[in-house]
matplotlib code that plots the C-alpha trace (Angstrom):
import matplotlib.pyplot as plt

x = [-28.6, -28.5, -28.0, -24.5, -23.6, -19.8, -17.2, -14.4, -12.3, -15.2, -16.0, -20.1, -21.4, -23.9, -21.3, -19.0, -21.8, -22.4, -18.8, -18.5, -21.8, -20.3, -16.8, -18.0, -20.1, -17.6, -14.8, -16.9, -16.0, -12.6, -13.0, -15.8, -15.9, -12.8, -11.0, -12.5, -11.5, -11.2, -12.1, -11.3, -12.0, -14.9, -16.8, -14.2, -15.4, -19.0, -17.6, -15.5, -16.3, -17.5, -14.4, -10.7, -9.7, -6.6, -6.3, -2.8, -2.0, 0.8, 0.6, 0.5, -1.0, -1.8, -5.6, -7.0, -6.0, -8.1, -11.0, -11.1, -11.1, -14.1, -15.9, -15.1, -15.6, -19.2, -20.3, -19.2, -21.1, -24.3, -24.0, -22.3, -19.7, -16.4, -18.3, -18.8, -21.7, -24.5, -23.2, -26.3, -24.1, -22.8, -26.1, -25.8, -22.1, -20.0, -19.1, -16.4, -13.7, -10.5, -6.9, -3.6, -2.1, 0.7, -0.2, 1.8, -0.1, -3.4, -2.9, -1.5, -4.4, -8.3, -9.0, -6.9, -8.5, -11.9, -10.5, -9.3, -12.9, -13.9, -11.8, -8.0, -6.0, -2.9, 0.3, 3.7, 6.0, 9.2, 11.3, 10.5, 9.2, 8.9, 10.6, 13.7, 14.8, 14.6, 14.8, 12.3, 10.4, 7.0, 4.5, 2.3, -0.8, -0.5, -0.5, -3.4, -5.3, -4.9, -6.0, -8.9, -9.8, -9.5, -11.9, -14.5, -14.3, -11.9, -8.4, -6.4, -2.8, 0.1, 3.0, 5.6, 4.7, 5.3, 4.1, 7.5, 7.2, 9.3, 10.3, 10.9, 8.0, 7.9, 7.9, 5.5, 2.5, 4.0, 4.1, 0.6, -0.4, 1.4, 0.1, -3.6, -4.2, -6.4, -7.6, -5.1, -6.5, -4.1, -4.8, -2.7, -3.6, -2.1, -2.9, -3.3, 0.2, -0.4, -3.8, -3.6, -1.0, 1.1, -1.5, -4.2, -6.4, -5.8, -6.4, -3.3, -4.4, -7.6, -8.3, -5.6, -6.0, -6.6, -6.6, -7.9, -7.4, -8.5, -7.0, -7.6, -6.9, -3.6, -2.7, -0.7, 0.6, 0.4, 2.1, 4.9, 5.9, 8.6, 8.4, 10.5, 8.5, 5.4, 7.2, 8.3, 4.5, 3.4, 6.0, 4.6, 0.9, 1.0, 3.4, 6.1, 8.9, 12.3, 11.3, 8.1, 10.4, 11.1, 11.5, 8.6, 9.3, 7.4, 6.3, 4.8, 3.1, 1.5, 0.3, -1.4, -3.0, -4.1, -5.6, -7.3, -8.7, -9.8, -11.7, -13.6, -14.7, -15.8]
y = [16.0, 19.9, 22.1, 23.4, 20.6, 19.9, 17.5, 18.4, 20.0, 22.2, 20.3, 20.5, 16.8, 17.2, 18.6, 15.5, 13.0, 14.4, 14.5, 10.7, 9.7, 11.4, 10.4, 6.7, 6.6, 7.9, 5.2, 2.2, 0.7, 1.2, -1.8, -3.5, -3.6, -2.7, -4.8, -6.9, -6.0, -9.2, -8.7, -10.9, -10.3, -7.6, -9.2, -7.5, -4.2, -4.7, -5.7, -2.5, 0.7, 3.6, 5.5, 5.0, 2.5, 2.8, 1.1, 0.6, -0.4, -0.8, 1.8, 1.7, 4.8, 8.2, 8.3, 4.7, 3.0, 5.2, 5.3, 1.5, 1.3, 3.9, 1.5, -1.7, 0.0, 1.4, -1.9, -3.9, -1.9, -2.4, -6.0, -6.9, -9.6, -9.2, -7.3, -3.9, -5.1, -2.5, 1.0, 1.8, 1.4, 4.9, 6.6, 6.9, 6.5, 6.7, 10.1, 9.8, 8.1, 9.9, 9.3, 10.8, 12.2, 14.5, 18.3, 18.9, 16.1, 17.1, 20.8, 19.8, 20.3, 20.9, 17.1, 16.8, 19.5, 17.9, 14.5, 16.3, 17.4, 14.0, 13.1, 13.8, 14.8, 16.7, 16.7, 18.0, 15.1, 15.1, 13.3, 14.6, 17.9, 18.4, 15.6, 16.3, 14.7, 16.8, 16.4, 18.8, 18.2, 16.8, 19.6, 19.0, 20.4, 17.3, 14.9, 16.8, 16.4, 12.6, 12.4, 14.6, 12.3, 9.1, 10.4, 11.1, 7.9, 5.7, 6.9, 5.3, 5.6, 4.3, 3.7, 3.7, 7.3, 6.2, 4.3, 2.6, -1.1, -2.3, 1.0, 1.2, 1.9, 5.6, 5.6, 8.1, 5.5, 3.5, 6.4, 7.2, 3.9, 3.5, 7.1, 7.0, 3.0, 2.6, -0.7, -1.4, -3.1, -4.0, -4.2, -5.5, -4.4, -5.6, -4.9, -1.2, -0.4, -2.2, -0.9, 2.6, 5.3, 6.7, 9.0, 6.5, 8.9, 7.2, 3.4, 2.2, -1.4, -3.3, -6.9, -6.7, -9.0, -6.6, -8.0, -6.3, -8.2, -6.9, -8.9, -9.3, -6.3, -6.5, -7.8, -5.0, -4.2, -0.7, -0.1, -2.6, -2.9, -0.7, 1.6, -1.1, -3.8, -2.2, -1.0, -4.7, -5.7, -3.5, -4.6, -8.1, -7.2, -5.2, -7.6, -5.2, -7.0, -7.7, -11.4, -11.1, -9.7, -12.0, -11.8, -13.6, -14.1, -12.3, -15.4, -16.5, -13.1, -13.2, -16.8, -15.9, -12.9, -15.0, -17.7, -15.0, -13.5, -16.8, -17.5, -14.0, -14.9, -18.4]
z = [7.8, 8.2, 5.2, 6.8, 9.0, 8.9, 9.9, 12.5, 9.4, 8.3, 5.4, 4.4, 4.8, 1.9, -0.3, 0.9, 0.1, -3.4, -4.3, -3.2, -5.1, -8.3, -8.0, -7.0, -10.3, -12.5, -11.1, -10.7, -13.8, -13.2, -11.0, -12.1, -15.8, -17.3, -14.6, -11.9, -8.4, -6.5, -2.7, 0.2, 3.7, 3.7, 6.4, 8.8, 8.0, 9.3, 12.9, 13.2, 15.7, 14.1, 15.3, 15.9, 13.2, 11.3, 7.9, 6.8, 3.1, 0.9, -2.0, -5.9, -7.2, -5.7, -6.1, -7.1, -4.0, -1.8, -4.4, -4.3, -0.3, -0.5, -2.8, -0.9, 2.5, 1.6, -0.2, 2.7, 4.9, 2.7, 3.3, -0.2, 0.9, -1.1, -3.9, -5.3, -7.5, -7.7, -7.1, -5.2, -2.1, -2.6, -2.2, 1.8, 1.9, 5.3, 5.6, 8.3, 6.4, 6.0, 4.3, 4.8, 1.7, 0.8, 1.1, -2.0, -4.0, -2.8, -4.1, -7.5, -9.6, -9.6, -9.6, -6.3, -4.8, -5.3, -4.0, -1.3, -0.1, 0.1, 3.2, 2.9, 5.8, 4.1, 5.6, 4.8, 4.1, 6.4, 3.8, 0.4, -1.3, -5.0, -6.3, -3.7, -0.6, 2.5, 6.2, 8.2, 11.5, 11.9, 12.1, 15.2, 13.6, 11.1, 14.2, 15.7, 12.4, 12.3, 15.8, 15.1, 12.1, 14.2, 17.0, 14.4, 12.2, 10.4, 8.7, 6.0, 5.7, 3.6, 6.2, 3.4, 2.0, -1.6, -4.4, -4.7, -3.3, -0.3, 0.8, 4.6, 6.9, 8.0, 12.1, 12.2, 11.7, 14.5, 16.7, 15.9, 16.7, 20.0, 21.0, 20.2, 20.3, 17.4, 15.9, 13.1, 10.0, 7.3, 3.7, 0.9, -2.8, -6.2, -9.7, -9.5, -10.6, -13.8, -14.3, -13.8, -14.5, -11.4, -10.1, -10.6, -12.9, -16.2, -17.2, -18.5, -19.1, -19.0, -17.8, -15.1, -12.2, -9.2, -5.6, -2.4, 0.8, 4.2, 7.1, 10.6, 12.9, 14.3, 17.9, 19.4, 23.1, 22.9, 26.2, 25.9, 22.1, 21.0, 17.7, 15.9, 16.9, 15.6, 12.3, 11.8, 12.4, 9.9, 7.4, 7.5, 7.8, 4.6, 2.8, 2.5, 4.6, 2.6, 3.0, 0.5, -2.1, -4.7, -8.6, -10.5, -14.3, -16.8, -18.5, -15.2, -14.9, -18.5, -17.9, -14.8, -16.2, -19.2, -16.9, -15.0, -18.3, -19.3, -16.0, -16.1, -19.7, -18.7]

ax = plt.figure().add_subplot(projection="3d")
ax.plot(x, y, z, "-o")
ax.set_aspect("equal")
plt.show()
């Protein structure tokens, strides 16, 4: 790797690699230590092409969701099946992983700015800014940057654009899918909202049952399916369709957590 070799966004690759290693070491115990991340479907990762892959996921925290994905993806590429045991997989991380994030969030402090260097495609949200609802046009430069990232590697996006569950899917994701025809891989996560604060930086509670499921790529007819059909397919794939909404009694949640804790200690 050349000393000043960069990716399409001008980030120096050895700096990005160093940041991923350091941040990975600092966060590993959040998913294997304080909590145990239960992974399913990681064998799918190894069969994906090196570029034009779009990961879609539900969203529970600003940063912990993406950090977990960096861990799982790199562990999977290092032949660790459904496991992030032994953080050595971060010695030579995949450097062409990107994630879509709100520009406002990624400029909100030193730590977000450091995270941004690891692969953020920072976009201006068209529906919300500074805690207020807005209505503005999509910036074509944002769409161009997502295309640039897909051409170079893998892109992670959260199509609801919010950490609030069961919010509508933003149609922009469906437009990107229809226009650029990436392989679309759904991911469903759970337990992060209970483990971490909203930003995903502070551990709120330990011994939480965290799950991370990677599903088979979606079958999409890019030419004939409508935007609304793709949106509905995304809703079902990341389990955010209204039909998934149900109220689980608090007693059932607590019993499930006690059982999982007992199994981990067994």
